[in-house]
C-alpha positions in Angstrom: 137.4 111.5 138.6 135.9 115.1 140.2 137.8 117.6 140.6 139.4 117.2 144.3 140.0 113.6 143.4 142.4 114.8 140.4 143.9 117.3 142.8 145.2 114.5 144.9 145.8 112.0 142.1 148.7 115.4 140.6 149.4 116.4 144.4 151.0 112.7 145.3 152.2 112.2 141.4 154.0 115.4 140.8 155.4 115.8 144.3 153.3 118.9 145.4 150.7 119.9 148.2 147.0 119.7 147.6 147.0 123.6 146.9 149.5 123.9 144.6 148.1 121.1 142.3 145.1 122.9 142.6 146.3 126.1 141.4 148.2 124.4 138.5 144.3 122.7 137.7 142.7 125.8 137.8 145.6 128.0 135.9 144.8 125.3 133.0 141.7 125.6 133.3 142.1 129.7 133.0 144.4 129.3 130.1 142.3 126.7 127.9 139.1 129.0 128.7 141.3 132.3 127.9 142.6 130.7 124.8 139.3 130.0 123.3 137.6 133.3 124.3 140.2 134.6 122.2 139.6 132.4 119.0 142.3 130.1 119.7 142.7 126.0 120.1 145.0 125.0 122.4 146.8 121.7 121.0 148.5 118.7 123.8 150.3 116.9 121.3 149.1 113.2 122.0 146.4 114.5 124.6 143.8 116.3 122.4 143.0 119.9 121.1 140.4 122.2 122.8 138.5 124.5 120.1 135.4 126.4 119.3 133.2 125.7 116.9 130.0 127.4 115.0 126.9 126.2 115.5 124.3 127.6 113.3 120.8 129.0 113.9 118.4 126.3 113.6 114.6 125.4 114.2 113.7 123.3 117.1 110.8 122.8 118.9 109.2 123.4 122.9 109.3 120.0 124.3 106.0 120.6 126.4 103.7 122.5 123.7 105.3 121.4 120.6 105.5 124.8 119.1 108.5 125.3 116.7 110.9 128.0 118.0 114.1 129.5 116.7 117.4 128.7 118.5 120.1 131.1 117.8 123.5 130.5 116.4 126.5 130.1 119.0 130.0 129.2 119.7 130.1 125.5 121.4 134.0 124.5 123.1 135.1 121.2 121.1 137.2 118.0 122.3 139.5 116.3 120.1 141.4 113.4 121.6 144.7 112.8 120.7 146.1 109.2 119.2 148.0 108.8 122.7 144.6 108.8 124.6 142.5 107.3 122.4 144.7 104.1 122.2 145.3 104.5 126.4 140.9 104.2 126.5 140.7 101.4 124.4 
């Protein structure tokens, strides 16, 4: 499902126009991004938790030449599915 299909689904199930559904999705994504940038996590009970994880610096290899190279430490967004979502998928 892509964004347009999700907008259609939300619009039809929540009695919203497509424009309103698109704004709602954009607001949700913006809110999650803002919380993660601030170092917070976003928990939706039953659905899951969005959080930020630290990734340590490590040595990798250039696939073309095979030479080792240093990969800098970084922060990565993570999502952990909640029980209700896990059960729905099984």
